C-alpha positions as CSV (number, residue, x, y, z in Angstrom):
1,M,12.4,22.9,-0.7
2,Y,13.8,19.7,-2.1
3,E,16.3,18.9,-4.9
4,I,16.4,15.4,-6.5
5,I,19.7,14.1,-7.8
6,V,20.0,10.9,-9.9
7,I,23.4,9.2,-10.2
8,K,23.7,6.5,-12.8
9,N,26.3,4.9,-15.0
10,F,24.4,4.8,-18.3
11,E,22.6,7.0,-20.7
12,D,19.0,6.5,-21.8
13,A,17.3,9.1,-24.0
14,E,13.8,8.5,-22.7
15,I,14.9,8.4,-19.0
16,D,17.1,11.5,-19.5
17,R,14.3,13.5,-21.1
18,Y,11.9,12.5,-18.3
19,L,14.4,13.5,-15.6
20,E,15.0,16.8,-17.3
21,S,11.2,17.5,-17.6
22,K,11.0,17.0,-13.8
23,N,13.9,19.4,-13.1
24,V,16.0,16.5,-11.7
25,R,19.7,16.8,-11.7
26,N,21.0,13.9,-13.8
27,I,24.6,12.9,-13.2
28,K,26.3,10.1,-15.1
29,I,29.5,8.5,-13.8
30,D,31.4,5.5,-15.1
31,D,32.0,3.9,-11.8
32,M,29.7,0.9,-11.1
33,S,30.1,0.9,-7.3
34,L,27.3,2.1,-5.0
35,G,29.8,3.8,-2.7
36,K,31.0,6.0,-5.5
37,K,27.5,6.9,-6.6
38,L,26.6,7.8,-3.0
39,A,29.7,10.0,-2.7
40,E,28.9,11.8,-5.9
41,G,25.4,12.4,-4.8
42,I,26.5,13.9,-1.5
43,L,29.2,16.1,-3.1
44,N,26.7,17.5,-5.7
45,S,23.9,18.1,-3.3
46,K,23.2,21.7,-2.2
47,G,21.0,21.0,0.9
48,E,21.9,20.4,4.5
49,I,20.1,17.0,4.8
50,C,20.7,14.1,2.4
51,C,18.1,11.3,2.0
52,F,18.9,8.2,0.0
53,L,15.8,7.1,-2.0
54,D,16.6,3.9,-4.0
55,D,13.4,2.2,-2.7
56,A,9.7,3.3,-3.1
57,F,8.8,5.6,-0.3
58,L,5.6,7.0,1.2
59,P,4.5,10.6,0.4
60,E,5.0,11.8,3.9
61,K,8.6,10.7,4.2
62,L,10.6,13.8,3.1
63,E,8.5,16.2,5.2
64,R,8.8,13.9,8.2
65,V,12.6,13.6,7.8
66,Y,13.0,17.3,7.3
67,N,11.0,18.2,10.4
68,I,12.9,15.7,12.6
69,F,16.2,17.2,11.6
70,A,14.9,20.8,11.8
71,H,13.7,20.2,15.4
72,N,16.9,18.4,16.5
73,M,19.9,20.5,15.5
74,S,22.3,18.0,17.1
75,L,21.0,15.1,15.0
76,V,23.4,13.9,12.3
77,Y,22.1,10.3,11.5
78,Y,18.6,9.1,11.1
79,S,17.1,5.7,10.1
80,H,13.4,4.5,9.8
81,T,11.9,1.1,9.5
82,F,10.5,-0.2,6.2
83,E,8.1,-2.8,4.7
84,V,9.0,-5.6,2.3
85,S,6.9,-6.3,-0.8
86,R,6.8,-9.1,-3.3
87,N,4.2,-7.3,-5.4
88,D,5.6,-6.7,-8.9
89,S,3.1,-4.0,-10.0
90,D,1.9,-1.8,-7.1
91,L,4.3,-1.3,-4.3
92,L,2.8,1.5,-2.3
93,T,-1.0,1.0,-2.3
94,P,-1.0,-1.8,0.3
95,Y,0.9,0.5,2.7
96,R,-0.8,3.8,2.3
97,E,-3.0,3.1,5.3
98,I,-0.1,2.5,7.7
99,H,-0.5,4.7,10.7
100,N,2.8,6.4,11.0
101,N,2.2,8.3,14.2
102,R,5.0,7.2,16.5
103,E,7.6,9.7,17.6
104,A,11.2,9.2,16.4
105,E,13.5,8.2,19.3
106,I,16.6,10.4,19.7
107,Y,19.8,8.8,21.2
108,Y,23.4,9.6,22.0
109,K,26.0,7.2,20.5
110,P,26.4,3.8,22.1
111,K,29.0,3.6,24.9
112,N,29.9,-0.1,24.7
113,I,30.0,-3.0,22.4
114,K,26.8,-4.5,23.9
115,Q,24.8,-1.4,23.0
116,M,26.4,-1.3,19.6
117,V,25.5,-4.9,18.7
118,S,22.0,-4.4,20.0
119,L,21.5,-1.4,17.7
120,I,22.9,-3.1,14.6
121,S,21.7,-6.7,15.0
122,K,18.5,-6.3,16.9
123,R,17.2,-2.8,16.2
124,K,18.4,-2.7,12.6
125,I,19.8,0.8,12.8
126,A,21.9,0.4,9.6
127,L,20.1,-2.3,7.6
128,N,18.9,-0.5,4.4
129,M,20.5,2.4,2.7
130,S,17.2,3.8,1.6
131,T,16.0,4.2,5.2
132,I,19.0,6.5,6.1
133,S,19.2,10.3,6.1
134,I,22.3,12.3,7.2
135,R,23.4,15.8,8.0
136,K,25.8,16.5,5.1
137,K,28.3,18.7,7.0
138,F,29.0,16.0,9.5
139,Y,30.0,13.5,6.8
140,E,32.2,15.6,4.7
141,N,35.4,13.9,5.9
142,F,33.9,10.5,5.3
143,I,33.1,11.0,1.5
144,P,36.6,9.9,0.2
145,I,36.5,6.5,1.9
146,L,32.8,6.1,1.1
147,A,33.7,6.2,-2.6
148,E,36.0,3.1,-2.1
149,I,33.4,1.0,-0.2
150,K,31.8,-1.6,-2.4
151,I,29.3,-3.0,0.2
152,M,28.1,-2.2,3.7
153,Q,27.6,1.4,2.9
154,D,24.6,1.6,5.2
155,L,26.6,0.2,8.2
156,S,29.5,2.4,7.3
157,F,27.5,5.6,7.7
158,F,26.5,4.6,11.2
159,L,30.0,3.5,12.2
160,F,31.4,6.8,11.1
161,Y,28.8,8.6,13.3
162,V,29.8,6.5,16.3
163,F,33.5,7.0,15.7
164,S,33.5,10.7,14.9
165,S,30.6,12.2,16.8
166,S,31.0,14.4,19.9
167,S,29.1,13.6,23.1
168,S,26.3,16.0,22.1
169,E,25.7,14.8,18.6
170,T,22.8,12.4,18.3
171,F,21.1,9.8,16.0
172,A,17.5,9.0,15.5
173,L,15.6,5.6,15.2
174,D,12.2,6.0,13.7
175,F,9.9,3.0,14.0
176,N,7.5,4.4,11.4
177,S,7.6,2.5,8.1
178,L,8.3,5.1,5.4
179,S,9.6,3.1,2.5
180,V,8.9,-0.2,0.7
181,Y,11.7,-2.6,-0.2
182,R,10.8,-4.8,-3.2
183,V,12.0,-8.4,-3.3
184,H,11.9,-9.8,-6.8
185,P,13.1,-13.3,-7.9
186,S,15.0,-11.9,-10.9
187,F,17.1,-9.6,-8.7
188,T,18.2,-11.6,-5.7
189,Q,19.7,-14.9,-4.9
190,Y,17.7,-15.2,-1.7
191,E,14.4,-15.6,-3.7
192,K,15.1,-17.5,-6.9
193,K,16.0,-21.2,-7.0
194,V,19.7,-21.7,-7.8
195,S,22.0,-24.7,-7.9
196,E,24.2,-25.5,-4.9
197,L,27.3,-24.5,-6.9
198,E,25.8,-21.2,-8.0
199,F,24.6,-20.5,-4.5
200,K,28.0,-21.3,-3.0
201,T,29.8,-19.1,-5.6
202,Q,27.5,-16.2,-4.7
203,A,27.9,-16.8,-1.0
204,V,31.7,-16.9,-1.2
205,R,31.8,-13.7,-3.3
206,N,29.4,-11.9,-0.9
207,T,31.4,-13.0,2.1
208,E,34.7,-11.9,0.5
209,L,33.2,-8.5,-0.2
210,H,32.1,-8.1,3.4
211,L,35.4,-9.2,4.7
212,N,37.3,-6.8,2.4
213,A,35.0,-3.9,3.3
214,T,35.5,-4.6,7.0
215,A,39.3,-4.7,6.5
216,L,39.1,-1.4,4.6
217,L,37.2,0.3,7.5
218,I,39.6,-1.2,10.1
219,R,42.5,0.5,8.2
220,Y,40.5,3.8,7.7
221,F,39.7,4.0,11.5
222,D,43.3,2.9,12.2
223,C,42.0,0.3,14.7
224,L,45.3,-1.6,14.8
225,G,47.7,1.3,14.7
226,R,46.9,3.4,17.8
227,S,45.2,3.5,21.1
228,V,41.4,4.2,20.7
229,K,38.8,5.2,23.3
230,G,35.2,6.0,23.6
231,G,33.2,5.8,20.4
232,E,36.4,5.0,18.6
233,S,36.9,1.9,20.7
234,V,33.3,0.7,20.2
235,V,33.6,0.9,16.5
236,C,37.0,-0.8,16.4
237,Q,35.7,-3.6,18.7
238,Y,32.8,-4.1,16.4
239,L,34.8,-4.2,13.2
240,L,37.4,-6.6,14.7
241,L,34.7,-9.0,15.9
242,S,32.9,-8.7,12.5
243,G,36.1,-9.5,10.7
244,A,36.4,-12.7,12.8
245,G,32.8,-13.6,11.9
246,W,33.3,-13.1,8.2
247,R,36.5,-15.2,8.3
248,V,34.7,-18.0,10.0
249,Q,31.9,-17.9,7.4
250,L,34.4,-17.8,4.5
251,N,36.4,-20.8,5.9
252,L,33.2,-22.8,6.4
253,L,32.0,-22.1,2.9
254,Q,35.3,-23.2,1.5
255,G,35.7,-26.2,3.8
256,Q,38.9,-24.8,5.4
257,K,40.2,-24.9,9.0
258,T,39.3,-21.9,11.1
259,S,40.6,-20.7,14.4
260,I,38.9,-21.1,17.8
261,S,39.6,-17.4,18.6
262,D,37.7,-16.3,15.5
263,I,34.8,-18.5,16.4
264,L,34.7,-17.2,20.0
265,N,34.9,-13.6,18.8
266,S,32.1,-14.2,16.2
267,L,29.9,-15.4,19.0
268,K,30.3,-12.1,20.9
269,I,28.8,-10.1,18.1
270,G,25.9,-12.4,17.3
271,I,26.6,-12.4,13.6
272,Y,24.8,-15.8,13.1
273,R,21.2,-16.5,13.5
274,N,21.7,-20.3,13.7
275,S,23.9,-21.8,16.4
276,M,24.6,-24.8,14.1
277,I,26.9,-22.6,12.0
278,V,29.1,-22.0,15.0
279,I,28.9,-25.6,16.1
280,A,30.0,-26.7,12.6
281,G,32.9,-24.2,12.7
282,T,34.0,-25.5,16.1
283,F,34.3,-29.0,14.8
284,L,36.1,-27.9,11.7
285,A,38.5,-25.9,13.7
286,L,39.3,-28.7,16.1
287,L,39.7,-31.5,13.5
288,G,40.9,-29.7,10.4
289,N,40.3,-32.8,8.2
290,I,39.9,-32.2,4.5
291,S,37.0,-34.7,3.9
292,L,35.3,-33.5,7.1
293,G,35.8,-29.9,5.8
294,K,33.9,-30.7,2.6
295,A,31.0,-32.3,4.7
296,M,30.9,-29.2,7.0
297,S,30.9,-26.9,4.0
298,S,27.9,-28.7,2.5
299,M,26.1,-28.6,5.8
300,F,26.8,-24.9,6.2
301,L,25.4,-24.2,2.7
302,K,22.3,-26.1,3.7
303,I,21.9,-24.0,6.8
304,M,22.4,-20.8,4.9
305,K,19.7,-21.8,2.4
306,E,17.3,-22.6,5.2
307,I,18.0,-19.2,6.8
308,Q,17.4,-17.4,3.6
309,G,14.3,-19.4,2.7
310,I,15.6,-21.1,-0.4
């Protein structure tokens, strides 16, 4: 009923023997990017539905996902909620008693930017790649660009659905927790203690990756080159507003002047959880003073650390 495909960029005799013993398709590629690995996995899959399983997941997940797709033939995109664990040894045991008895909610694609922002920012429809499952045939044309995307792959799947789906094709939001995301100090900047310089370097790099990925998607969807409507318009609005938000963040991190229009656009999309970020950006945009810019950059870093619990 299921096939398991592992995509990795290394060889390990012990791991490879284990995968072979479990009849797992083991594919090695040289590319380090997650987008390329996801694309290879989809291309090499034989089934109709693809689940991405890079986090620990509860035993009932695959059967539940299969049944939801089987009973909703118009469904092309699915996402469920997840739990967060800081337990190094046993991820699943604390969550085995979760009562996953809620029905998945089926929707048609959002019709305007307000609905789009609500789904992404508030309802977390595209927050974690391991919560997402797709109908393979619908995404065949998306695979080439997916291979080029270095970050935001989860969001990209949902954007492609909104942009390309017909009025009858649906997505599902499942509020049952079916996977466990592990947060470990050795793997993430958000948990371990780092110096201000290291944190700033990581934050700038992460912001640049998001900005570049947003620009790539704007080009792919041709948001600036032609007239768009319907779902196309919603996606392009979201990407253009997101681009403004990431530019504001990058300018604040680097203590550079930013534009009022970018700040106003970033407010529309709710990209920030702390209004002080936007207030700082507004002052920086109005004054554009170098020494003030450095002060604003330091304040912005402090705010980001507080938001991320460092």
